[in-house]
N, C-alpha and C positions, 0 to 999 in steps of 0.2 A: 676672138675678143679676149679670152682667157690667156691665150698665148702672148698677146701684145702686153697685157697687164703684167704678166710674169717677167717679160723682158724689161719693162720699165722698173719693176721692183728690183730685179737683179742689178740693173744699171745704177739705181739709187744706192743700193747697199754697197756696191763696189766703189762708189765715189765717196763713201763714208758720210753721206748726208742723211742716212736713215738708220735708226731713228734720230730725230733731231737732238742735238746735244742739250743736256739739261744744265741750266745755269742756276745756281742757288744765289739768292739775294745776299746772304751773309758770307759768301765765299770771297776771299780776297783775290785781287787781280794777280795774275802770274808775275813772278819776279824774275828779272833777267839774271843770268848766271853771275855776272860781274857784281850784282847788287845783293846777292844772297847773304853775304856776311854782315853787311850793314843792316839789312832787314831783320836778320835773326837777333843781332845785338840790340836793335830798337825794341823788338818784341820782348826780349828778356828784360830790358829796362822797364818797359811798360807793365810787366807782370810782377815786379818787385813789390813787396808789401809797403804800405805807406807808414809814416811815423805813428799814426793812430793805430794801425793794425799791429805794430810792434811794441805796444805799451808793455806787454808781458816781459820784454827784455829789460825794462827799467827796474825790475825787482832785484834787490840785492840778495841773490841766492847764496847759500852756504853749501859746501859739499860734504860737510861732516856735522854730526850732532854736537861734538865738542866745540867746534867753532860757533855753532848756532847758540849754544848755552852761554858761551863767553860773551857774545854780542848781546844776547837777551839780558844778561845781568848788567852789562855796561850801560845799556840804554833803557833799562826798565821796561822792556817790551816782551810780549809772549812769543813763543816759538810756534810757527805754522809748519807742520810736517807734511810735505807733499811727496808721495811716492807714485811711481808709474811703471808700467810694464808695456813699453811700446816705443814709438819714435816721436819725440817731442817736436822735431822740426817739421813734421807733416801733420801735426795736430791730432795724432792718434795715441791717446794715453789710456 
């Protein structure tokens, strides 16, 4: 009996059906080789930030204190000094 079970187990393993393949619900379906480029392009497009998420880019930043002082005097506005030590584009400041 043990010998027969071992033979069946070896047969299943050799056929690649044991253990059964795990399928995740959130895993996308495989993409054909010819469609990889369009699939990746679409994924990149889908992950781009929305206009609401890019509101930060609407701020009129100055790159020097002299320019900021000039604009502050011209428009009667205060200067907001922002410094960082990191990578702005990834949100780590």
